[in-house]
Residue, then its C-alpha position, 0 to 999 in steps of 0.5 A: x285529396x292528393x290527386x287534386x293537389x297533384x292535378x292543381x300543381x300540374x295545371x299551374x306548372x304548364x303555363x310556366x313551361x309554356x312561358x319558358x318555351x316561348x322565351x326560348x323560341x324568341x331568343x333563338x329566333x332573334x339570334x338566328x335573324x341577327x346572325x343571318x343579317x349582321x348589322x341590320x335592323x330586325x323588327x318585332x314583327x319579324x322576330x315574332x313571325x320567326x318564333x311563331x308567336x304574337x308580337x306582343x309576346x316580345x314585350x310581355x316576356x322581355x319588356x322591350x325589343x332591346x332587352x330581347x336583343x341583349x339576350x340573343x346576342x349573348x346566347x350567340x356569344x355563349x354558343x360561339x365560346x363553346x365552339x372556341x373551347x373545342x379549339x382550345x382543347x386541341x392545342x398541344x401546349x399552352x403557347x398554342x392554346x393562347x394563340x389559337x384561342x385569341x385568333x378564334x375569339x376575334x373571328x367569332x361572328x357573335x362578337x360584334x353583336x355582344x359589343x352592341x349589347x354592351x353599348x346598350x347597357x351603357x346607353x340604357x341603364x334598365x338593360x345593365x342588369x341583363x348585360x351583367x347577368x350574361x357577362x357573369x355567365x360568360x365569365x363562369x363558363x370560361x373560368x370552368x373551362x380553363x380550370x378543367x383544361x389546366x387540371x388535365x394538362x398540368x398547366x398553371x395561370x399566373x393570376x386567379x382564373x376569375x381575373x383571367x376570364x374577366x381580363x380576356x373577355x374585357x379585352x376582346x369586347x373592348x377591342x370591338x367597341x373601339x372599332x365601333x367608336x371609329x378607331x382604325x386598325x385590324x386584329x393584327x394590332x391587338x395582342x389578345x393572346x397576351x391577355x392570357x397568362x396560362x402557361x405550361x410552367x409557372x415563372x421561376x420563383x413565382x408561386x402559381x395560382x389556379x384561382x382556387 
C-alpha cells in the first residue's frame, strides 16, 4: 500500500517538475534573446525555438507573451542586481559605496527592459500583479543585502531599509521611464547616489535606524 502511494505521489510530481523546468527555460531563453537584441521585438516562435518547446507553451505557462517578457525582464534585473552587490561589497567606505552602487545600477543592461515591464503593468492591468511580485522580490533582495553589509561594516541608514530599497529602485527605474517618455538628459543629470542614506556614522543628534 505504501509503495503504491509513493509511486502515485512520484508520478504526480513529475508533471509539476516538468512544468517548472519548462517555465524556467522559457524565462531564461527570453531574457537571453532580449539581452542579445535590446529594444527589438522578439516573437513567440523565436522564444519557443530558443527554449526548445512548442510555441503554445508560452500561453499555457504564462498566459501571454507580455507576461513572459515581464518575468524575463525582472530575471535579468535580479541577476544584474546580484553583480552590483559584489561591486558594493568592495567599497572601502559608505560614500564610495553610494557612488559605486549608483553608477553600476545606471549602467545595468537590464534596466531599460525592467522599465518597459513597469510600463506594461501600467498599460495592461492584468500584468500589474506580475510586476508587483517581482518588485517586491527586488526590494527584499536589496534590503537583505544592505542589512548584511551594514551589520558587517557598522554602517547605518537614516531611514528604514525597506524605505531605502524602495526609494532607490523607484528613482533608478523612474529615470529610465522619463527617458522613454522623451525627457532629455544623461546619467550625469541624476543624483542616484543621493537616494541612498547609508553612512559610516549617523547624523549628530539623530537616532540611527537600520530598518529592524
